[in-house]
C-alpha positions as CSV (number, residue, x, y, z in Angstrom):
1,X,169.2,-24.6,230.5
2,X,172.4,-23.1,231.2
3,X,172.4,-20.9,234.1
4,X,176.1,-20.6,235.2
5,X,176.5,-17.4,233.1
6,X,177.3,-14.6,235.2
7,X,174.5,-11.7,234.7
8,X,174.8,-7.9,235.9
9,X,171.6,-7.1,238.5
10,X,170.4,-3.5,238.8
11,X,171.2,-1.7,242.0
12,X,168.5,-2.6,244.9
13,X,167.2,0.8,245.0
14,X,166.6,3.3,242.7
15,X,168.2,6.8,242.9
16,X,166.2,9.1,245.0
17,X,166.2,11.3,242.0
18,X,166.4,11.3,238.5
19,X,168.0,13.7,235.7
20,X,165.6,15.8,234.1
21,X,164.3,14.0,230.4
22,X,164.8,16.6,227.5
23,X,161.4,17.1,226.3
24,X,162.4,16.6,222.8
25,X,163.3,12.7,223.4
26,X,159.6,12.5,225.1
27,X,158.7,14.2,221.5
28,X,159.7,11.3,219.8
29,X,158.0,9.1,221.9
30,X,154.6,10.7,221.0
31,X,155.7,10.2,217.7
32,X,156.2,6.6,218.1
33,X,152.6,6.8,220.0
34,X,151.4,8.5,216.4
35,X,152.9,5.8,214.4
36,X,151.0,3.2,216.5
37,X,148.1,4.7,216.0
38,X,148.2,4.6,212.2
39,X,149.2,1.0,212.6
40,X,146.1,0.0,214.5
41,X,143.9,2.4,212.3
42,X,145.1,0.3,209.1
43,X,144.7,-2.9,210.8
44,X,141.3,-2.2,213.1
45,X,139.3,-1.5,209.8
46,X,138.9,-5.0,208.8
47,X,137.5,-5.9,212.6
48,X,135.5,-2.1,212.1
49,X,134.0,-3.1,208.9
50,X,133.8,-6.5,209.4
51,X,129.9,-6.8,209.2
52,X,129.6,-5.1,205.5
53,X,132.6,-7.5,204.3
54,X,131.0,-10.6,205.5
55,X,127.9,-9.5,204.5
56,X,129.6,-7.9,200.4
57,X,131.5,-10.7,200.2
58,X,129.3,-13.3,201.5
59,X,131.8,-15.3,204.2
60,X,131.2,-17.3,207.1
61,X,133.1,-16.9,210.4
62,X,135.6,-19.7,208.9
63,X,136.0,-17.5,205.9
64,X,136.6,-14.7,207.6
65,X,139.2,-16.2,210.1
66,X,141.2,-17.0,206.6
67,X,141.5,-13.2,206.1
68,X,142.5,-12.7,209.5
69,X,145.1,-15.7,209.1
70,X,146.6,-14.0,206.2
71,X,147.5,-10.9,208.4
72,X,148.5,-12.9,211.5
73,X,150.9,-15.5,209.8
74,X,152.9,-12.6,207.7
75,X,153.1,-10.3,211.0
76,X,154.5,-13.4,212.7
77,X,156.9,-14.3,210.4
78,X,158.3,-11.0,209.7
79,X,158.9,-9.6,212.7
80,X,162.0,-11.5,213.7
81,X,163.2,-10.4,210.4
82,X,162.0,-7.1,211.6
83,X,163.9,-6.9,214.8
84,X,167.1,-8.3,213.0
85,X,166.9,-5.3,210.6
86,X,166.5,-2.8,213.2
87,X,169.2,-3.6,215.5
88,X,171.6,-3.2,212.5
89,X,170.1,-0.8,209.9
90,X,169.2,2.8,209.5
91,X,166.3,2.9,212.3
92,X,164.9,6.2,210.9
93,X,165.0,6.0,207.5
94,X,163.6,1.7,208.0
95,X,161.0,3.0,210.4
96,X,159.6,5.2,207.7
97,X,159.9,2.3,204.8
98,X,157.9,0.2,206.8
99,X,155.3,2.7,207.5
100,X,154.7,3.8,204.0
101,X,154.4,-0.3,203.2
102,X,151.7,-0.9,205.6
103,X,149.8,2.1,204.7
104,X,150.2,1.4,200.9
105,X,148.6,-2.1,201.8
106,X,146.0,-0.6,203.6
107,X,144.7,1.4,201.1
108,X,144.7,-1.3,198.6
109,X,142.2,-3.6,200.8
110,X,139.6,-1.1,200.3
111,X,139.9,-1.5,196.3
112,X,140.0,-5.7,197.2
113,X,137.0,-7.7,195.2
114,X,137.9,-11.3,196.1
115,X,138.9,-12.7,199.4
116,X,142.1,-13.5,197.4
117,X,143.0,-10.0,196.5
118,X,142.0,-9.0,200.4
119,X,144.1,-11.4,202.2
120,X,147.1,-10.7,199.8
121,X,146.6,-7.2,200.9
122,X,146.3,-8.4,204.3
123,X,149.8,-10.3,204.3
124,X,151.6,-7.4,202.7
125,X,149.8,-5.2,205.3
126,X,151.4,-7.8,208.2
127,X,154.9,-7.6,206.9
128,X,155.0,-4.0,206.8
129,X,153.4,-3.8,210.6
130,X,155.8,-6.4,211.9
131,X,158.3,-3.5,212.4
132,X,156.4,-1.0,214.3
133,X,157.2,-2.8,217.8
134,X,160.7,-3.5,217.1
135,X,161.1,-0.2,215.9
136,X,159.8,1.5,218.1
137,X,160.9,-0.3,221.4
138,X,164.6,0.0,220.2
139,X,163.7,3.8,220.1
140,X,162.6,4.0,223.1
141,X,165.6,2.5,224.2
142,X,168.3,4.7,222.6
143,X,166.1,7.7,224.1
144,X,164.6,6.8,227.4
145,X,166.3,5.7,230.5
146,X,165.6,3.0,232.2
147,X,163.2,4.6,235.0
148,X,161.1,6.4,232.7
149,X,160.5,3.0,230.0
150,X,157.6,1.8,231.4
151,X,155.7,5.5,231.2
152,X,157.3,5.5,228.1
153,X,156.2,2.2,226.5
154,X,152.9,2.6,227.9
155,X,152.5,6.1,225.7
156,X,153.9,4.7,222.6
157,X,151.8,1.6,222.8
158,X,148.4,3.4,223.9
159,X,148.5,4.5,220.5
160,X,147.2,1.2,219.1
161,X,144.1,1.5,221.6
162,X,143.7,5.0,220.2
163,X,144.1,3.6,216.8
164,X,141.2,1.6,217.3
165,X,139.0,3.7,219.4
166,X,139.6,6.3,216.2
167,X,139.0,3.6,213.4
168,X,135.0,3.5,214.6
169,X,134.5,7.0,214.4
170,X,135.3,7.0,210.9
171,X,133.2,4.3,210.2
172,X,130.3,5.9,211.9
173,X,131.2,9.1,210.1
174,X,131.8,7.6,206.6
175,X,130.2,4.3,205.9
176,X,126.1,4.5,205.8
177,X,124.0,1.8,207.3
178,X,124.2,-0.2,204.2
179,X,128.1,-0.2,204.0
180,X,128.3,1.0,200.6
181,X,131.3,3.2,201.8
182,X,133.1,0.6,203.4
183,X,136.2,0.6,201.1
184,X,136.4,4.5,201.7
185,X,137.7,3.9,205.3
186,X,140.4,1.7,204.1
187,X,141.9,4.3,201.7
188,X,141.4,7.2,204.2
189,X,143.9,5.5,207.0
190,X,146.3,4.6,204.2
191,X,146.5,8.4,203.3
192,X,147.5,9.0,206.6
193,X,151.1,7.2,206.5
194,X,152.5,10.0,204.5
195,X,151.5,12.6,206.8
196,X,153.2,10.6,209.5
197,X,156.2,10.3,207.7
198,X,156.6,14.3,206.9
199,X,156.6,14.7,210.4
200,X,158.8,12.2,211.6
201,X,161.5,13.6,209.0
202,X,161.0,17.0,210.3
203,X,161.4,16.4,213.8
204,X,164.3,14.0,213.5
205,X,166.7,16.4,211.7
206,X,170.5,17.0,212.6
207,X,172.1,15.9,215.6
208,X,168.7,14.6,217.0
209,X,168.8,11.7,214.0
210,X,171.7,10.3,215.0
211,X,170.3,9.3,218.3
212,X,167.9,7.1,216.7
213,X,169.6,6.3,213.3
214,X,172.4,3.6,214.6
215,X,173.0,2.0,217.8
216,X,176.6,2.5,217.2
217,X,176.5,6.6,218.0
218,X,177.3,8.1,221.3
219,X,174.0,8.9,222.0
220,X,172.4,6.0,220.7
221,X,172.2,4.6,223.9
222,X,170.7,6.7,226.8
223,X,172.0,4.4,229.3
224,X,175.3,2.6,228.1
225,X,176.6,3.2,232.0
226,X,173.9,0.7,233.2
227,X,174.4,-3.0,232.8
228,X,171.3,-5.0,231.5
229,X,171.7,-8.8,232.1
230,X,172.9,-9.9,229.2
231,X,174.7,-6.6,228.0
232,X,178.5,-8.2,228.2
233,X,176.9,-11.3,225.3
234,X,177.7,-10.7,221.8
235,X,175.3,-13.3,220.1
236,X,171.4,-13.6,220.4
237,X,172.0,-17.3,220.9
238,X,173.9,-16.9,224.1
239,X,171.0,-14.7,225.3
240,X,168.8,-17.2,224.3
241,X,170.4,-19.4,227.0
242,X,169.3,-17.2,230.2
243,X,165.9,-18.0,232.3
244,X,165.3,-14.7,232.0
245,X,164.9,-14.9,228.1
246,X,162.2,-17.4,228.4
247,X,160.4,-15.7,231.6
248,X,159.9,-12.8,229.1
249,X,159.0,-15.1,226.1
250,X,156.0,-16.7,228.1
251,X,154.9,-13.5,229.3
252,X,154.9,-12.4,225.6
253,X,152.7,-15.3,224.3
254,X,150.4,-15.2,226.7
255,X,149.7,-11.5,226.3
256,X,149.7,-11.3,223.0
257,X,147.3,-13.8,222.6
258,X,144.7,-12.8,224.9
259,X,145.0,-9.4,223.4
260,X,145.1,-10.1,219.5
261,X,141.9,-12.4,220.4
262,X,140.0,-9.7,221.2
263,X,141.6,-7.3,218.6
264,X,140.0,-10.2,215.8
265,X,136.8,-11.3,217.3
266,X,135.6,-8.9,219.7
267,X,133.1,-7.2,216.8
268,X,132.0,-11.0,216.0
269,X,131.0,-11.5,219.5
270,X,128.8,-8.3,220.4
271,X,127.5,-9.0,216.6
272,X,126.8,-12.8,217.2
273,X,126.4,-13.4,221.0
274,X,125.4,-9.8,222.5
275,X,123.1,-9.1,219.6
276,X,124.3,-5.4,218.9
277,X,123.4,-3.4,215.5
278,X,126.4,-1.8,213.4
279,X,126.3,1.6,215.7
280,X,126.3,0.1,219.0
281,X,129.3,-2.1,218.1
282,X,130.9,0.9,217.1
283,X,130.3,2.4,219.9
284,X,131.3,-0.6,222.1
285,X,134.5,-1.0,220.4
286,X,135.2,2.8,221.0
287,X,134.6,2.0,224.9
288,X,136.6,-1.3,224.6
289,X,139.9,0.2,223.0
290,X,139.3,3.8,225.6
291,X,139.8,1.3,228.3
292,X,142.5,-0.7,227.0
293,X,144.5,2.6,226.3
294,X,143.7,3.9,229.9
295,X,144.7,0.4,231.0
296,X,148.4,1.0,229.0
297,X,148.9,4.1,230.3
298,X,148.2,3.2,233.9
299,X,150.5,0.2,233.9
300,X,153.2,2.9,233.0
301,X,152.5,5.2,234.8
302,X,152.3,2.8,238.1
303,X,155.3,1.2,237.7
304,X,157.4,4.2,237.8
305,X,155.3,5.3,240.7
306,X,156.1,2.3,242.6
307,X,159.9,2.6,242.4
308,X,159.4,6.1,243.7
309,X,157.4,4.4,246.6
310,X,160.7,2.6,247.3
311,X,159.8,-0.6,244.9
312,X,162.6,-2.1,243.2
313,X,162.1,-1.9,239.8
314,X,161.1,-5.5,239.0
315,X,159.2,-6.0,241.7
316,X,157.1,-3.2,240.6
317,X,156.8,-4.9,237.2
318,X,155.6,-7.7,239.0
319,X,153.1,-6.2,240.5
320,X,151.5,-4.6,237.9
321,X,151.5,-7.2,235.6
322,X,149.7,-9.5,238.2
323,X,147.0,-7.1,238.3
324,X,146.7,-6.5,235.0
325,X,146.4,-10.2,234.5
326,X,143.7,-10.4,237.4
327,X,141.6,-8.0,235.0
328,X,141.5,-10.5,232.4
329,X,139.9,-13.0,234.4
330,X,136.8,-10.4,234.3
331,X,135.8,-12.5,231.1
332,X,134.6,-15.1,233.1
333,X,131.8,-13.2,234.7
334,X,131.4,-11.3,231.7
335,X,130.1,-14.1,229.6
336,X,127.9,-15.2,232.3
337,X,126.2,-12.2,233.2
338,X,122.5,-11.8,231.6
339,X,122.6,-8.2,230.7
340,X,124.7,-7.3,227.6
341,X,125.8,-3.9,229.3
342,X,127.0,-5.2,232.3
343,X,128.7,-7.8,230.0
344,X,130.0,-5.0,228.1
345,X,131.4,-3.0,231.1
346,X,133.5,-6.3,232.1
347,X,134.6,-6.7,228.7
348,X,136.4,-3.0,228.5
349,X,138.0,-3.5,232.0
350,X,139.5,-6.7,230.1
351,X,140.9,-4.8,228.0
352,X,142.3,-2.2,230.4
353,X,144.2,-5.2,231.5
354,X,145.0,-6.8,228.6
355,X,146.8,-3.8,227.1
356,X,148.0,-3.0,230.4
357,X,150.3,-6.2,230.2
358,X,152.4,-4.6,227.1
359,X,154.4,-1.8,228.7
360,X,155.1,-4.3,231.4
361,X,156.2,-7.0,228.6
362,X,158.6,-4.6,226.9
363,X,160.2,-3.0,230.0
364,X,161.4,-6.9,230.4
365,X,162.7,-7.1,227.1
366,X,164.6,-3.9,227.0
367,X,166.2,-4.8,230.3
368,X,167.3,-8.4,228.2
369,X,169.9,-6.5,226.1
370,X,170.6,-3.6,224.7
371,X,172.3,-4.2,221.8
372,X,169.5,-7.0,221.2
373,X,166.1,-5.7,222.1
374,X,164.9,-5.5,218.5
375,X,165.6,-9.0,217.4
376,X,164.3,-10.2,221.0
377,X,160.8,-8.8,220.6
378,X,160.8,-9.9,216.7
379,X,161.8,-13.4,217.9
380,X,159.1,-12.9,220.6
381,X,156.5,-11.8,218.0
382,X,157.2,-14.1,215.5
383,X,156.4,-17.1,217.5
384,X,153.7,-15.6,219.4
385,X,152.0,-14.7,215.9
386,X,152.6,-17.9,214.4
387,X,150.3,-19.2,217.5
388,X,148.0,-16.8,217.2
389,X,147.5,-17.0,213.1
390,X,147.2,-20.9,213.5
391,X,144.6,-20.7,215.8
392,X,142.1,-18.0,214.1
393,X,140.8,-20.6,211.4
394,X,140.0,-23.0,214.4
395,X,138.3,-20.8,216.7
396,X,136.4,-19.6,213.6
397,X,135.2,-22.9,212.9
398,X,134.6,-24.1,216.5
399,X,132.4,-21.2,216.7
400,X,130.4,-21.9,213.7
401,X,130.1,-25.1,215.3
402,X,128.8,-24.2,218.7
403,X,127.3,-21.3,218.0
404,X,129.1,-18.9,220.3
405,X,132.3,-16.9,221.8
406,X,131.5,-17.5,225.3
407,X,133.7,-20.6,226.0
408,X,136.5,-19.1,224.1
409,X,136.4,-16.2,226.1
410,X,136.1,-17.9,229.4
411,X,139.9,-19.6,228.3
412,X,141.5,-16.9,226.9
413,X,140.5,-14.7,230.1
414,X,143.0,-16.9,232.0
415,X,146.1,-17.1,229.7
416,X,147.2,-13.8,230.4
417,X,147.4,-15.2,234.1
418,X,150.1,-17.5,233.2
419,X,152.8,-15.1,231.9
420,X,152.1,-13.1,235.1
421,X,152.8,-16.2,237.3
422,X,155.6,-16.9,235.4
423,X,157.1,-13.2,235.7
424,X,157.4,-14.2,239.4
425,X,160.4,-16.0,238.7
426,X,161.9,-13.0,237.0
427,X,165.0,-12.4,239.6
428,X,164.9,-9.4,242.3
429,X,167.9,-7.3,242.2
430,X,170.9,-7.9,244.5
431,X,170.9,-6.0,248.0
432,X,174.2,-4.5,249.1
């Protein structure tokens, strides 16, 4: 791979003090948090109501895997086009349009009577939701300076686990034990997209809208003065010649696979292996995603804290990513534990580590290129999600054959460690 290209390196020492960040810029980050919360509420309704759906539609684990496949494959296929459009179109309008599409698809799942119709709605849901991370990460890069992006990414990305926490509460509040009202959950969550769209347009009006809307506006990138590793390159294909691009790709693939394995299959593990009843499953999901939420926020906070303690931004990311990946390895003692609640406690720590990897991956991607931030995330997401989608029916079939999720949890727990080790090859800043 061509490594002769000269890349700009960040300075070795972070500045002692940073300019204060305007509160309205953090307000945009919290809007991204709310959008990501809705994103996960719309997708997590399937997992939280899986027991009722499987019973209502008379499915086995493989059949449920095919419904998961419909979402995963569309989400994967459309992330790259989503990134391409987010870098070039009006981001303010594109984000709203995508959110309304996925909200409508989520609403329609509640009206599905067959596996085919539900799979079709999940496919459209994946299409719309594919825009969330390219759009949100690009918005963060345009409004938040580099030294605070780990925290900003941790905040907006923690919306994923927050949405997954809220959804079981809705299920407990709406669905009776017989599961007769499970469709209402999809319809309530889908309707919330209209509320977010109104908030987005209300907050991003006037001069502030131009900061997010286009990459070519004068305020479109808060630190254009700071060179990224490939800022001078105009083409995405040239960027792909860099080693750091493929390091980021490996990190993306490994952490996404672990996180989305648990997103898809944790409810089934709780039901099939731990023998939890429907109420215990909902409370356990809340605990898992609360742990994940704290992991995401802690990773962003610790990355920024380490830079204040004198570590380079690059070294800080490596330390936090390795720590988060090691937490995921706790899946092995979790499977081997003889007590279900000990297992669940360890699984919560796995969730903290799994989602804690994401703020680091996002900052790595934002450092690659300001011009191609969204398309990079789209490329990484597309390739990763194709792998995730392809594995869903196979995992379901394997579990049908062996009767347990245990071996799958053990193997998947080591996958993020591969990405963390790969990240050690990310270049350190040059000293002067």
